[in-house]
Residue frames as a rotation matrix with the C-alpha (Angstrom) as fourth column:
MET 1
0.581 0.814 0.000 0.00
0.814 -0.581 0.000 0.00
0.000 0.000 -1.000 0.00
TYR 2
-0.194 -0.634 0.748 1.28
0.604 -0.678 -0.419 3.49
0.773 0.371 0.514 -0.89
SER 3
0.599 0.302 -0.741 1.87
0.778 -0.435 0.452 5.88
-0.186 -0.848 -0.496 1.99
PRO 4
0.605 -0.357 0.712 3.05
0.312 -0.716 -0.625 9.35
0.733 0.600 -0.321 0.90
GLY 5
0.828 -0.278 0.486 4.34
-0.550 -0.570 0.611 10.24
0.107 -0.773 -0.625 4.36
VAL 6
0.638 -0.602 0.480 6.63
0.109 0.688 0.718 7.21
-0.762 -0.406 0.505 4.63
ASP 7
0.487 -0.452 0.747 7.97
0.873 0.249 -0.419 7.50
0.003 0.857 0.516 1.07
SER 8
0.660 -0.232 0.715 8.69
0.081 -0.923 -0.375 11.21
0.747 0.306 -0.590 1.35
THR 9
0.830 -0.377 0.411 10.32
-0.507 -0.205 0.837 10.79
-0.231 -0.903 -0.362 4.77
MET 10
0.543 -0.643 0.540 12.58
0.480 0.766 0.428 8.05
-0.688 0.027 0.725 3.41
ALA 11
0.513 -0.335 0.791 13.47
0.760 -0.252 -0.599 10.19
0.400 0.908 0.125 0.40
ILE 12
0.782 -0.213 0.586 14.32
-0.340 -0.933 0.114 13.18
0.523 -0.289 -0.802 2.59
ALA 13
0.753 -0.522 0.401 16.43
-0.267 0.315 0.911 10.98
-0.601 -0.793 0.097 4.88
ALA 14
0.476 -0.585 0.657 18.31
0.794 0.607 -0.036 9.54
-0.378 0.539 0.753 1.91
VAL 15
0.558 -0.228 0.798 18.91
0.484 -0.692 -0.536 12.99
0.675 0.685 -0.276 0.45
THR 16
0.828 -0.216 0.518 20.05
-0.478 -0.754 0.449 14.59
0.293 -0.620 -0.728 3.70
LYS 17
0.770 -0.570 0.286 22.57
0.190 0.634 0.750 11.81
-0.609 -0.523 0.597 4.36
ASN 18
-0.230 -0.872 0.433 24.53
0.705 0.157 0.692 12.54
-0.671 0.464 0.578 1.23
SER 19
0.166 0.277 -0.946 24.61
-0.279 -0.907 -0.314 15.81
-0.946 0.316 -0.073 -0.72
PHE 20
-0.843 -0.499 -0.201 25.97
-0.356 0.237 0.904 13.87
-0.404 0.833 -0.378 -3.72
THR 21
-0.579 0.713 0.395 22.61
0.736 0.666 -0.124 12.13
-0.351 0.219 -0.910 -4.00
ILE 22
0.317 0.699 -0.641 20.88
0.319 -0.715 -0.622 15.50
-0.893 -0.007 -0.450 -4.27
ARG 23
-0.152 -0.460 -0.875 23.21
-0.656 -0.615 0.438 16.67
-0.739 0.641 -0.208 -7.04
ALA 24
-0.952 -0.220 0.212 22.95
-0.023 0.743 0.668 13.37
-0.305 0.631 -0.713 -8.92
ASP 25
-0.230 0.949 0.213 19.14
0.807 0.309 -0.503 13.42
-0.544 0.056 -0.837 -8.79
ARG 26
0.372 0.341 -0.863 19.03
-0.049 -0.921 -0.386 17.04
-0.927 0.186 -0.326 -9.97
LYS 27
-0.506 -0.651 -0.566 21.47
-0.638 -0.159 0.754 16.36
-0.581 0.743 -0.334 -12.81
GLU 28
-0.860 0.234 0.454 19.48
0.395 0.868 0.300 13.30
-0.324 0.437 -0.839 -13.90
ARG 29
0.175 0.974 -0.144 16.22
0.666 -0.225 -0.711 15.33
-0.725 0.029 -0.688 -13.97
GLU 30
0.202 -0.167 -0.965 17.91
-0.445 -0.894 0.062 18.11
-0.873 0.417 -0.255 -15.98
MET 31
-0.823 -0.556 -0.115 19.28
-0.375 0.380 0.845 15.61
-0.426 0.739 -0.522 -18.49
SER 32
-0.615 0.640 0.461 15.92
0.699 0.713 -0.059 13.86
-0.366 0.286 -0.886 -18.93
SER 33
0.342 0.776 -0.530 14.10
0.360 -0.629 -0.689 17.18
-0.868 0.045 -0.494 -19.44
LYS 34
-0.107 -0.467 -0.878 16.49
-0.670 -0.619 0.411 18.05
-0.735 0.632 -0.246 -22.32
GLN 35
-0.870 -0.214 0.444 15.93
0.107 0.798 0.593 14.75
-0.481 0.564 -0.671 -24.11
GLN 36
-0.608 0.676 -0.416 13.38
-0.737 -0.285 0.612 14.55
0.295 0.679 0.672 -26.91
PRO 37
0.028 0.680 0.733 10.23
-0.716 0.525 -0.459 12.60
-0.697 -0.512 0.502 -26.12
SER 38
-0.790 -0.341 0.509 10.09
0.017 0.818 0.576 9.18
-0.612 0.464 -0.640 -27.74
LEU 39
-0.234 0.781 0.580 6.63
0.970 0.230 0.081 10.00
-0.071 0.581 -0.811 -29.11
PRO 40
-0.862 -0.183 -0.472 6.80
0.223 -0.974 -0.028 13.70
-0.455 -0.129 0.881 -30.11
ALA 41
0.070 0.969 -0.238 3.57
0.200 -0.247 -0.948 15.57
-0.977 0.019 -0.211 -30.93
LYS 42
-0.045 -0.119 -0.992 4.98
-0.805 -0.583 0.107 16.68
-0.591 0.804 -0.069 -34.28
ARG 43
-0.858 -0.255 -0.446 4.80
-0.476 0.722 0.502 13.03
0.195 0.643 -0.741 -35.39
ALA 44
-0.697 0.661 0.278 1.21
0.138 0.504 -0.853 12.41
-0.704 -0.556 -0.443 -34.18
PHE 45
-0.827 0.496 -0.264 -1.72
-0.376 -0.139 0.916 11.61
0.418 0.857 0.301 -36.46
VAL 46
-0.279 0.827 0.488 -5.40
-0.480 0.320 -0.817 10.84
-0.832 -0.462 0.307 -36.04
VAL 47
-0.924 0.026 -0.382 -6.55
-0.325 0.472 0.819 8.02
0.202 0.881 -0.427 -38.32
GLN 48
-0.172 0.935 0.311 -10.26
-0.655 0.127 -0.745 7.39
-0.736 -0.332 0.590 -38.76
ILE 49
-0.983 -0.099 0.151 -11.24
0.023 0.759 0.651 4.17
-0.179 0.643 -0.744 -40.48
HIS 50
-0.491 0.841 -0.227 -14.50
-0.801 -0.333 0.497 4.34
0.343 0.426 0.837 -42.45
ALA 51
-0.108 0.554 0.825 -17.32
-0.755 0.495 -0.431 2.21
-0.647 -0.669 0.365 -41.01
ASP 52
0.856 0.508 -0.099 -17.66
-0.427 0.586 -0.688 0.31
-0.291 0.631 0.719 -44.31
ALA 53
0.061 -0.912 -0.405 -13.93
-0.950 0.072 -0.305 -0.45
0.307 0.403 -0.862 -44.64
LYS 54
0.975 0.198 -0.098 -13.18
-0.173 0.960 0.218 -4.17
0.137 -0.196 0.971 -44.71
VAL 55
0.321 -0.919 0.229 -9.78
-0.947 -0.305 0.104 -4.06
-0.025 -0.250 -0.968 -43.05
GLU 56
0.143 -0.235 0.961 -9.72
-0.354 0.895 0.271 -7.83
-0.924 -0.379 0.045 -42.60
GLU 57
0.664 0.121 0.738 -9.86
0.591 0.519 -0.618 -8.06
-0.457 0.846 0.273 -46.42
GLY 58
-0.379 -0.923 0.062 -7.18
0.822 -0.305 0.482 -5.41
-0.426 0.233 0.874 -46.89
GLN 59
0.002 0.463 0.887 -9.67
0.725 -0.612 0.317 -2.68
0.689 0.642 -0.337 -47.86
TRP 60
-0.373 -0.245 -0.895 -8.60
0.832 -0.515 -0.206 0.47
-0.410 -0.822 0.396 -46.05
GLN 61
-0.235 0.266 0.935 -10.52
0.530 -0.771 0.353 3.71
0.815 0.578 0.040 -46.40
GLY 62
0.424 0.371 -0.826 -10.87
0.899 -0.284 0.334 6.66
-0.111 -0.884 -0.454 -44.13
ARG 63
0.759 -0.156 0.633 -9.31
0.007 -0.969 -0.247 9.96
0.652 0.191 -0.734 -43.15
VAL 64
0.200 -0.761 -0.617 -5.98
0.976 0.209 0.058 10.92
0.085 -0.614 0.785 -41.60
GLU 65
0.823 0.044 0.566 -4.96
0.050 -0.999 0.006 14.24
0.566 0.024 -0.824 -40.02
HIS 66
-0.249 -0.941 -0.228 -1.58
0.660 0.008 -0.751 15.44
0.709 -0.337 0.619 -38.80
LEU 67
0.439 0.567 -0.697 -2.16
0.895 -0.203 0.398 16.95
0.084 -0.798 -0.596 -35.36
VAL 68
-0.198 -0.592 -0.781 0.43
0.623 -0.691 0.366 19.74
-0.756 -0.414 0.506 -35.55
SER 69
-0.952 -0.253 -0.173 0.00
0.028 -0.634 0.773 21.07
-0.305 0.731 0.611 -39.10
PHE 70
-0.118 0.993 0.009 -3.68
-0.282 -0.025 -0.959 20.09
-0.952 -0.116 0.283 -39.48
GLN 71
-0.556 -0.076 -0.828 -2.93
-0.828 0.136 0.544 18.64
0.071 0.988 -0.139 -42.91
ALA 72
-0.194 0.574 0.796 -5.56
-0.314 0.732 -0.604 16.03
-0.929 -0.367 0.038 -43.69
THR 73
-0.574 0.079 -0.815 -6.58
-0.805 0.132 0.579 13.71
0.153 0.988 -0.012 -46.49
HIS 74
0.574 0.699 0.428 -8.96
-0.668 0.701 -0.249 10.89
-0.474 -0.142 0.869 -47.28
PHE 75
-0.590 -0.783 -0.197 -7.36
-0.774 0.480 0.412 7.59
-0.228 0.396 -0.890 -48.25
GLN 76
0.520 0.767 -0.377 -8.61
-0.850 0.510 -0.134 4.53
0.089 0.389 0.917 -50.12
SER 77
0.677 -0.370 -0.637 -5.76
0.172 0.920 -0.352 2.15
0.716 0.128 0.686 -49.30
LEU 78
0.786 -0.486 -0.382 -3.11
0.480 0.090 0.873 1.45
-0.390 -0.869 0.304 -46.73
GLU 79
-0.136 -0.868 0.477 -0.52
0.991 -0.109 0.084 2.62
-0.021 0.484 0.875 -49.27
GLU 80
0.102 0.246 0.964 -2.25
0.385 -0.903 0.190 6.03
0.917 0.352 -0.187 -49.59
LEU 81
0.965 0.257 -0.047 -2.40
0.122 -0.282 0.952 6.35
0.231 -0.924 -0.304 -45.80
LEU 82
0.487 -0.851 -0.196 1.29
0.686 0.233 0.689 5.57
-0.541 -0.470 0.697 -45.38
ALA 83
-0.162 -0.527 0.834 2.29
0.921 -0.385 -0.064 7.80
0.355 0.757 0.548 -48.32
PHE 84
0.536 0.434 0.725 0.49
0.159 -0.895 0.418 10.77
0.829 -0.108 -0.548 -46.77
MET 85
0.972 -0.170 -0.163 2.09
0.155 -0.058 0.986 10.19
-0.177 -0.984 -0.030 -43.39
ALA 86
0.156 -0.971 0.179 5.56
0.919 0.209 0.334 9.87
-0.362 0.113 0.925 -44.93
LYS 87
-0.004 -0.103 0.995 5.04
0.700 -0.711 -0.071 13.08
0.714 0.696 0.075 -46.96
VAL 88
0.815 0.377 0.439 4.04
-0.030 -0.731 0.682 15.03
0.578 -0.569 -0.585 -43.85
LEU 89
0.840 -0.520 -0.158 6.94
0.308 0.216 0.926 13.68
-0.447 -0.827 0.342 -41.80
ILE 90
-0.003 -0.857 0.515 9.47
0.996 0.042 0.075 14.44
-0.086 0.513 0.854 -44.54
GLU 91
-0.458 -0.049 0.887 8.13
0.366 -0.920 0.138 18.01
0.810 0.388 0.440 -44.94
PRO 92
-0.251 0.387 -0.887 7.44
0.965 0.167 -0.200 18.93
0.071 -0.907 -0.415 -41.31
ASN 93
-0.782 -0.113 -0.612 7.33
0.287 -0.938 -0.194 22.70
-0.553 -0.327 0.766 -41.90
THR 94
-0.793 0.564 0.230 4.40
0.142 -0.196 0.970 22.56
0.592 0.802 0.075 -44.32
LYS 95
-0.866 0.476 -0.153 1.39
0.044 -0.232 -0.972 24.25
-0.498 -0.848 0.180 -42.74
SER 96
-0.722 0.628 -0.290 -1.22
-0.554 -0.273 0.787 23.81
0.414 0.729 0.545 -45.45
HIS 97
-0.457 0.692 0.559 -4.71
-0.451 0.361 -0.816 22.61
-0.767 -0.625 0.148 -44.64
GLN 98
-0.578 0.176 -0.797 -5.25
-0.770 0.204 0.604 20.33
0.269 0.963 0.018 -47.62
LEU 99
-0.321 0.520 0.792 -8.07
-0.260 0.755 -0.602 17.84
-0.911 -0.399 -0.107 -47.77
LYS 100
-0.785 0.041 -0.618 -8.64
-0.617 0.044 0.786 15.84
0.059 0.998 -0.009 -50.90
């Protein structure tokens, strides 16, 4: 069972025993805040699969939108979906609002 009082007391005791621990923890937090996220927002998409799409038969149709640039398109195949996503990721500075 989690008990905030016990955990925080133990953390304070560990930190006060050794100032090196404090510096190491601070340095580790600073380093992790400078690292890029493994799933950055600039690479995020919303994919909507049409209700009539027969995915189990390889029939993909729907709409995809890039969350940062708002570029969007309708697709009729998995290849079209992936091609759109690749195009957006290769040209990340494009800010058009295209929908075909």
